[in-house]
VOLO-997577 format. One record per atom (N, C-alpha, C): x, y, z. Coordinates in steps of 0.05 Angstrom, whole numbers, plus 5000, padded with zeros to 4 digits. Example, Ala and Ser with C-alpha at 12.3 -4.5 7.8 and 13.67 -1.06 7.14 Angstrom:
residues 2
526448865156 524649105156 526449345156 525749555142 527349795143 525850015157 
This chain:
residues 361
780469784976 782269894996 783170174987 783070365006 784070635000 787070645007 788770654988 791670624993 793270864983 791971104981 793471334973 794871464997 796871624991 798471765012 797472055013 796872155037 796072435041 798672585046 799472755027 801972905029 801373195036 801873265061 801173535071 803473655087 805873615076 808373695091 808773995088 809474125110 810274405110 813074425098 813474575076 816174585064 818274725081 817374865102 819274995121 819874805145 822474765150 823274615174 822774775199 823675025199 823075215220 823575495210 822475695223 822875975215 823276145240 824876355236 825376555257 824876825245 822576945252 821877195239 821377155209 822777305193 822577285164 824477075152 826176965169 828176775160 827076495163 827176335142 826176055143 828175865131 828375635144 829975415133 828075215121 828475165095 826674985080 828074725073 826474515070 827474265063 828974275036 827774425017 828974444991 831874564992 832174775007 834774905010 836774715023 835874565044 837674385057 838474155039 836574055023 837273835005 838973934982 838574174973 840174294952 843074314962 843474414986 846074434998 847374165002 845673965009 846673695013 847773574987 846573644965 847473554939 850373634934 851073884941 853773984938 855673864958 854673824983 856373715004 857273424997 855373254990 856072974984 857472954957 856773134938 858173134913 861173204917 861673394935 864373474941 865973244953 864773094971 866072864984 866772654963 864972594945 865372384925 867572474905 867472724897 869472824878 872272834892 872272894918 874872894932 876072614932 874272404934 875372124933 876472064905 875072154884 876072114857 878872254854 879072494864 881572644861 883872504876 883272394900 885372254915 886171994900 884171854889 884871604874 886671664851 886371894838 887871954814 890172144818 890672224844 892972394850 892672674840 890172774840 889773054831 889673234856 890973464856 891073644879 888173724888 887773734914 885073804924 884474094919 886474264916 885974554911 884374584885 884774404866 883374424841 880374364845 879774184864 876974124870 875574364882 876874514900 875574744912 874774954890 876574994871 875875174849 873575064832 873674804827 871574674811 868874694824 868874674851 866274684866 865074964862 866675174863 865575444859 864375474831 865775374811 864775384783 862075234781 861974994793 859574834792 857274964806 857775084830 855575204845 854375444830 856075614820 855175844805 853675764779 854875574765 853675474740 850975344744 850675194765 848175054771 845975254777 846475444795 844375634803 843675824780 845775934767 845276134746 843875984722 844975754715 843875614692 841075524697 840475414721 837775314727 835775544727 836575774738 834776004739 834276114711 836376164695 835976264668 834476074651 834975814655 833575614640 830575624644 829775654670 826875674675 825775934663 827176154667 826076404657 825776414627 827676304612 827576334583 826576094568 826475864581 825275624568 822275614574 821375694598 818675654606 816975914607 818176144615 816676394617 818176624606 819076604581 820776824570 819277094568 816777084560 815277334556 815077484582 814477344604 814177474630 816877594639 818977434638 821477524650 822877734632 822277744606 823377954590 822078224597 819578204606 818178454615 818878524644 819778324660 820478374688 823278264693 825378364680 828078254682 829178244711 828378434728 829478444755 828678184770 826278074764 825377834778 826977584771 828577604750 830377374745 832177324769 832877534783 834677504806 833277394830 830677384830 829077304854 828677004855 830876854859 830676564858 829076454881 828776614903 827176514925 824176494919 823376614897 820576594888 820076334873 822176174868 821875924854 822375944825 822775724812 823175714783 826075644776 826675384776 829375284768 828875054748 830475054727 830174844707 832674674705 832374414707 834674234706 836174244680 834674284658 836074304632 837774554630 836874774642 838475014644 840974964660 840674814683 842974754699 844974584683 844074394667 845774224651 847474394632 846174584618 847574754599 849574924614 848775034637 850675194653 853075044662 852674794670 854974624679 856774564656 855674504632 857374444609 859074684602 857974924602 859475164596 861575224617 860875184642 862775244664 865075054663 864574794658 866774604657 868574654633 867474754611 869174824588 871075054596 869975254609 871675484618 873775384638 872875214657 874675114677 876974944664 876274784644 878274624631 880374794616 879375004603 881275184589 883075334608 881975404632 883675554651 885675384665 884975134671 886674954687 888274764670 887574724645 889074534628 888074244631 886074194648 884973924650 883273854626 883173604620 881573514597 878573554602 877273664583 874373714585 872873444590 873673244575 872272984578 872872864605 875372894615 876072794641 874172914663 873773174661 872073314680 869173214678 868173194653 865373114649 864872834660 866672654655 866272374662 866072344693 867272514708 867172494737 864872664749 864572904737 862473084748 859672964744 859072834722 856372734717 855572524737 857472384749 856872184769 855572314793 856772534802 855572674825 853072844817 852972924792 850573064783 848072874785 848472624778 846272434780 845372404809 847272394828 846572384856 845172644864 846072874854 844773134860 841873124852 841272994829 838572974820 836772844841 837772644855 836272514877 835472724898 837372894906 836873084927 834873304917 835273394892 833573604882 830673514879 830273274869 827473174866 826273114893 827973034913 826873004940 825973274951 827473484944 826573754952 823973834939 823573754913 821073814900 818773664914 819273424924 817273274939 816473434964 818473534979 817873685004 816473944998 816774054974 815374294966 812574234954 811973974950 809473894937 809274014909 811373994893 811374114867 812473924846 811873984821 812773814798 811873534802 809273494806 808173234809 806773144784 805472904784 804472784760 801472804756 800572684734 797772674728 796272504749 793672524750 792072334767 792672044758 792871874777 793571594771 791371434758 788871534762 786571374751 785871144769 787171124792 786570914811 786371034839 786170854859 785970954887 788670954900 790770934885 793470954895 794771214885 796971294898 798271534890 798471724914 799371974908 799672174928 797472384925 796272464947 794372694947 795872934959 796273134942 797873374951 795973574963 795773564989 793773725004 794674005011 797174065008 798274315017 796874555004 796074524978 795074764964 792374844974 790974674989 788474755002 789074815031 790874675043 791574715072 792574995077 794275095059 795475355065 793475585065 791775615045 789775835047 787875795070 787175555077 785375515100 786875595126 789375505129 790975575153 791375875155 791276015132 791676305133 789376455145 787076325147 784776455160 785376515189 784676745199 785476825226 784376645248 782176505243 781076335264 782276055265 783775975245 784575695242 787275645254 787475425269 789975345282 791475145265 790174935256 791574735239 789574585222 790674455201 788974295183 790174015181 788573815184 789473535182 787473385165 788273145156 786672985139 786572695149 784472565141 784172285150 782772135127 783671885122 782371715103 779771615116 777571635103 775071535115 774971235115 773371125133 773070835134 771570735110 769870895098 768370825074 770270805051 770270575037 772070545015 770670564988 768070644988 766670674963 767670904947 768070884921 769071104905 766971324902 767871564897 765971784891 765271774862 763471954853 762471934826 764671964805 766572144810 768872174793 770571924797 770971764776 772471514780 775371554788 776471784783 779271844791 779471944819 777272024831 777372164857 776971964880 777972044903 777571884928 776372064949 774771944968 773672104990 775872165010 775572395023 777572485042 776172645064 777072605089 775972755111 777972975119 776973215119 778673445125 777873555153 779873565171 779373655199 780673925203 779174125210 780174395215 779874465244 782074495258 781974575286 782274875288 780474995303 780575285306 782275365330 783075615331 784675715353 783075715379 784475705401 782975705427 781375955431 782176175418 780676425421 777976415406 777676225388 775076195373 773076045391 771276195403 769476065422 766576075413 765976195391 763176235382 762576045359 761075825365 760375635344 758975755320 757275955325 755876075303 757776225284 759776355296 761776485279 763376285263 763976055275 765575855261 763875725239 761275705243 759575605221 759775795197 759776055203 759976245181 762676235167 764776185182 767476155171 767475925152 766275695160 766275465143 764575505118 762275625121 760475655098 761375865079 762476085089 763176315072 766076305062 767876185077 770676205070 771875935062 771675735080 772875475075 771675345051 768975345050 767575215027 768375365001 768675625002 769375774978 772175694969 774075664988 776775574981 776775304967 775175124979 775074844968 773674834941 771675004936 770375004910 772075144889 773575344897 775375464878 777575274870 778375104889 780474904883 779574704862 776974664859 775974484838 776674584810 776774854807 777174964780 780175004774 781874944793 784674974787 785574754768 787474824751 788474634731 789574384745 791274424765 792474204779 790774144804 788474034800 786573984821 787573774840 787273814866 788273634886 786073564907 785573744925 783373704945 781273914939 778773844939 776774034929 773973944937 772074124931 769174064932 768074134905 766673944892 765374014866 763374234871 763174434853 761474664857 758574594862 757574384850 754774314853 754174154878 756174064892 755773894916 754874064940 753273934957 752374064982 754474005003 755874205013 757974145033 756774035059 758073835069 757273705094 759573745114 758973885136 760973915156 759673925184 761273845204 760373845231 762473995248 761474135268 763274275287 762974155314 765174065326 765073945353 767274055370 767173995396 769274085414 770673845426 773473855424 774973625434 775573645464 777073445474 777573445503 779373675512 780873795493 782474025500 780974285496 778374265491 776574495488 777074655463 778274535443 778474665417 776074585401 775074775385 772974705365 774274605340 773174385330 774174265305 771874225286 772374295261 770474255239 771374025222 769573835216 770073615199 768473635174 769773635151 768373665126 769173445106 767373335092 767873125072 768573245046 770973185035 771873295010 772673074991 773473154967 774472954947 777373034941 778872834932 781672874926 782472704902 784572784888 785672644865 788372524872 788672264874 791372144877 792972184851 795372274854 797072334831 799672164831 800872144808 803472014806 805472184821 806972074840 809172224853 811672224835 811572374813 813672354793 816372444803 816472614824 819072684835 820372444849 818772264860 819872024872 820871834850 819271814828 820171644806 822871744795 823072004792 825572114781 827872084801 827372134827 829372104847 830571824847 828871624846 829771344845 831271284820 830371394797 831871354772 834671474774 834871714786 837471844789 839271694808 838171574829 839771414847 840871174833 839171034816 840170814801 842370894781 841971124768 843971224749 846671284763 846471404786 848871464802 850471204807 849170994817 850670744823 851670614797 850070634776 850870514750 853370654740 853470914740 855771064730 858171024748 857671024774 859870974793 861070694789 859370504783 860370234777 862170224753 861470374732 863170394708 865870504715 865870724731 868370854739 870070664756 868970524775 870470354793 871470104779 869869994761 870669754746 873169814729 873370064720 875670134703 877770274720 877570234747 879570324766 880270624762 878170784758 878571074756 879671164730 879770984710 880871064684 879070964661 876571064661 874670984639 875571114613 874570994591 875071104565 873871394564 875471584555 874471864555 871771894541 869972034555 867272104546 865271864548 866171634557 864371404559 862171454580 863071534604 861071574626 859271804619 860372014607 858772244600 856672174579 857372014559 855471934538 853271764549 853971574567 851971394579 850071564597 851271754611 849671934629 847572084613 848372204590 846472354575 844172184565 844771934556 842671764545 840671674567 841771564589 839871444609 838571654626 839971864634 838672064651 836472214636 837172324613 835172474598 833072294585 833872044580 831871844571 829771794593 830671764618 828871724640 827071974644 828272204641 826772454644 824672474622 825372404597 823572414575 821172234580 821571994590 819371804594 817571894617 818771984639 817172064663 815472314656 816472484638 814872724631 812072654620 811772414609 809072334598 806972334620 807672294645 805672284666 806072514686 807472724677 807972954695 806273184685 805273344705 803673584698 805573784684 804473914664 805974124651 806474364670 808774484668 809374704687 808174964679 807875024653 806675274645 804575224624 802575394621 800275344603 800875284574 802875424563 803375384534 804175104527 805174944547 805874664541 803474494534 801174574543 798774424537 798174404507 799374594491 798874594462 801074434447 803074334462 805274204449 804873904447 805873774426 805773484424 807373354446 809773454451 811473384473 811773634490 812073594517 812373834533 815273944531 815774174544 818374304541 820574134552 820073994575 822073814586 822973604567 821073494551 821673284532 823173394508 822373624498 823773744475 826673814483 827073904507 829673974516 831473734522 830173504527 831673254533 832673134507 831273164485 832073034460 834873104450 835673354451 838473414442 840573284459 840073264485 841973134503 842172834498 839872704493 839872414486 841372374460 840772544440 842172514414 845172554417 845972754434 848772804438 850072554451 848672434470 849872194483 850271974464 848271924446 848471714426 850771774407 850972024399 853172104381 855872064393 856172124419 858772094433 859571804434 857671624441 858271334442 859071224414 857571314394 858171214367 861071304359 861671554366 864271664359 866571514373 866271474400 868571364414 868971064407 866770924401 867070644393 867970614364 867170804347 868170804320 871170864319 871971054337 874771124339 876370884349 875270734368 876670494378 876970294355 874870264339 875070064317 877170144297 877470414291 879470504272 882370464282 882570494310 885270474321 886070194328 884270004327 885069744335 883469524323 
């Protein structure tokens, strides 16, 4: 049985001219919206003025964006961004690192605590609950962007990320849309990790010359598919040595459509794995907070958060594609190395607070 998912979602919800609304941006904003509502409930339960929450939200928003951007630039591509410092400001080009966001939030909360007189641990124990929920939204945004996915599954299950071939094909002036279909044939291809896939390319109504469309397929589409084979993160492709097989027909709406048989690699949808892990962590931490009626032992929730969230991240990284080439030479990738200090800090915090409890009672 062919049970993989063909993931070919356009990351843009809609666009008007040069302005586009993307799923990632909407989900990122949703993380702050729902985080604000939850924190407002915490503040009401504990009798803290809501004006303090408005200030805290500004600190959090700035720290998350600045920290995530600087984290990506200097953890993953320092050489490039030191040569092109202006591009650090171009966050619309992509590149945000959750570990950088974590460091930014920790620093911002420290400054906020000093300015307002609130306990640093009090802030951390409540903020990390909504941070875990924010992770669900952010990883869902990564899914909609078809980014930060995993290694090939080695089976006929998983996600096939077709967007990276669809977009250059759709950019051809003659092409109207690109769709995919699982073939009825369930026999595996020669590559044991690959699955067969049928790619359907509908041409624009203005494309009326079948001979011209044959040339487009042979000279441009096939070239795109064969170049995709050599990409490090291979998804949908044609092996260079294979003889491309395609047919051009006309449908009932008088559009010409080309059908070509390609191969694809089902991959681990690691952003879904992480999103589900973060959702579980959110409810787990919220349960600790509610069971203690909004008065948990200082630093308890924060320590547990560091261990289980970055522990989950560390484990999932084993099946995730590296983000930059230099990680291929590392025993552990950058995400794992950056997770270890947070896990160690969480363990240290729990040891300290329970040792302190033992000494006091």
